[in-house]
C-alpha positions as CSV (number, residue, x, y, z in Angstrom):
1,M,8.5,-9.7,-17.4
2,N,9.7,-8.0,-14.2
3,R,9.0,-10.2,-11.1
4,W,8.5,-7.0,-9.1
5,S,5.7,-5.6,-11.4
6,Y,2.1,-6.7,-11.4
7,S,-1.1,-5.4,-13.0
8,L,-4.3,-6.4,-11.2
9,S,-7.0,-8.4,-13.2
10,V,-10.4,-6.8,-13.3
11,V,-11.6,-9.3,-10.7
12,E,-8.7,-8.5,-8.4
13,E,-9.3,-4.7,-8.9
14,A,-13.0,-5.3,-7.9
15,V,-11.9,-7.1,-4.7
16,C,-9.6,-4.1,-3.8
17,A,-12.5,-1.7,-4.4
18,Q,-14.6,-3.7,-2.0
19,V,-11.9,-4.0,0.6
20,G,-11.1,-0.3,0.4
21,W,-14.7,0.6,0.8
22,N,-15.0,-1.7,3.8
23,R,-11.9,-0.2,5.4
24,Q,-13.4,3.3,5.2
25,Q,-17.0,2.3,6.0
26,E,-16.8,2.7,9.8
27,Y,-15.4,6.2,9.4
28,L,-18.0,7.5,6.9
29,G,-19.2,10.9,8.1
30,R,-17.2,10.6,11.3
31,P,-14.2,12.9,11.0
32,D,-13.7,12.6,14.8
33,K,-12.8,8.9,14.3
34,N,-10.5,9.3,11.3
35,I,-7.0,10.9,11.7
36,N,-6.9,11.5,7.9
37,Y,-10.4,12.9,7.5
38,S,-9.1,16.2,6.2
39,E,-9.2,14.6,2.8
40,G,-12.9,13.5,3.2
41,D,-14.6,10.1,2.8
42,V,-14.4,9.8,-1.0
43,W,-10.7,10.4,-1.1
44,E,-10.0,8.2,1.9
45,S,-12.0,5.4,0.4
46,F,-10.0,5.7,-2.9
47,Q,-6.8,5.6,-0.9
48,H,-7.8,2.4,0.9
49,M,-8.6,0.9,-2.5
50,V,-5.2,1.8,-3.9
51,C,-3.5,0.5,-0.8
52,A,-5.4,-2.8,-0.9
53,G,-4.4,-3.1,-4.5
54,S,-0.7,-2.7,-3.6
55,E,-1.1,-5.5,-1.0
56,L,-2.7,-7.8,-3.5
57,A,-0.2,-7.0,-6.2
58,L,2.8,-7.6,-3.9
59,A,1.2,-10.9,-2.7
60,R,0.9,-12.0,-6.4
61,M,4.6,-11.0,-7.0
62,F,5.5,-13.4,-4.2
63,G,3.4,-16.1,-5.8
64,L,0.6,-16.0,-3.2
65,K,-2.4,-16.8,-5.5
66,S,-5.1,-17.1,-2.8
67,F,-4.2,-14.0,-0.8
68,V,-7.0,-11.4,-0.2
69,P,-6.3,-8.1,1.6
70,S,-7.6,-8.0,5.1
71,C,-10.0,-5.4,6.5
72,N,-9.5,-3.3,9.6
73,T,-7.1,-5.5,11.5
74,Y,-5.5,-2.4,13.0
75,K,-1.9,-3.5,12.9
76,T,-2.7,-6.8,14.7
77,E,-1.4,-8.8,11.7
78,L,1.0,-8.2,8.8
79,D,-0.5,-6.8,5.6
80,I,0.9,-9.9,3.9
81,P,1.6,-12.8,6.4
82,G,5.2,-14.0,6.1
83,V,6.2,-11.0,3.9
84,G,5.7,-7.7,5.8
85,E,3.9,-4.4,5.8
86,V,3.1,-2.7,2.5
87,R,3.4,1.0,1.8
88,Y,2.1,2.8,-1.2
89,S,3.6,6.3,-1.8
90,E,5.3,8.3,-4.5
91,R,7.0,10.3,-1.8
92,G,9.1,7.5,-0.4
93,L,8.9,4.7,2.1
94,R,6.6,5.9,4.9
95,F,7.2,4.9,8.6
96,T,5.2,6.4,11.5
97,T,5.7,6.3,15.2
98,R,2.6,4.0,15.4
99,D,4.5,1.4,13.3
100,D,6.6,-1.5,14.6
101,P,10.3,-0.7,14.1
102,K,11.2,-4.4,13.9
103,L,9.0,-5.1,10.8
104,K,9.9,-5.0,7.2
105,Y,8.1,-2.3,5.1
106,I,7.9,-2.6,1.3
107,L,7.3,0.3,-1.0
108,L,5.0,0.1,-4.0
109,V,4.2,2.7,-6.6
110,G,1.9,2.9,-9.7
111,G,-1.1,0.6,-9.9
112,L,-4.6,2.0,-9.1
113,G,-3.1,5.3,-8.1
114,I,-2.5,6.0,-11.8
115,K,-5.6,6.7,-13.9
116,T,-5.3,4.7,-17.2
117,R,-7.6,3.9,-20.1
118,R,-8.2,0.2,-20.3
119,V,-8.1,-1.9,-23.5
120,A,-10.0,-5.1,-24.2
121,P,-9.7,-8.0,-23.8
122,D,-7.7,-7.9,-20.6
123,W,-8.6,-4.4,-19.3
124,L,-5.4,-4.1,-17.3
125,G,-4.5,-0.8,-15.7
126,A,-1.1,0.5,-14.8
127,P,1.1,-2.1,-13.0
128,Y,2.1,-1.8,-9.4
129,V,5.9,-1.8,-9.0
130,A,7.7,-3.0,-5.8
131,V,10.5,-0.4,-5.4
132,G,12.3,-1.8,-2.4
133,W,12.1,-2.2,1.4
134,M,13.5,-1.3,4.8
135,Y,13.1,-2.3,8.4
136,G,11.1,0.3,10.3
137,H,14.0,1.3,12.5
138,E,16.1,2.1,9.4
139,C,13.5,4.6,8.3
140,V,13.9,6.8,11.3
141,R,16.4,9.5,10.4
142,E,16.0,13.1,11.4
143,E,16.6,14.3,7.8
144,W,13.7,12.1,6.6
145,R,11.2,13.5,9.1
146,F,8.0,14.7,7.5
147,N,6.2,15.7,10.6
148,K,6.1,14.9,14.3
149,N,5.2,11.2,13.7
150,T,6.1,10.4,10.1
151,F,9.3,9.7,8.2
152,Y,9.8,9.1,4.5
153,A,12.9,7.2,3.4
154,P,13.9,8.3,-0.1
155,R,13.3,5.7,-2.8
156,A,16.9,5.9,-3.9
157,L,18.1,4.9,-0.5
158,I,15.9,1.9,0.4
159,H,17.0,-1.7,-0.2
160,T,16.2,-3.1,-3.7
161,M,14.0,-6.1,-4.1
162,P,15.8,-9.4,-4.3
163,V,16.3,-10.9,-7.7
């Protein structure tokens, strides 16, 4: 089994669904309050669920059995205390000008973002995979610029997870 791969249990997935919904709740029907509202409330809620799943999966990979993703801390605390900020994206490791360049950002892929048929008795979906990490300041390269405020470090160029 790969230490940097984890499939959420059905209970963990339910926790992430609730956390994701809670993260979107204050923005429901309020596009003026949500910078990403162009995708709508349903899609944004799903994205929050997927991201909460990536946080929970990475915490489990680090052996943190009691970790539960936080809700609406607005960058006042790390996604996973003692570990770093978690990013979910197939595009690459995302860093924005609103992020702290001194922090460690860890890229995950897979997981709840992949629709899978579940099989009894464990009902596990696709695993999340920790691809690698970078400090925020390492992500800021002109050739990785996506738009005015966002950079995506290519997966092939980020640091691999430790063994």
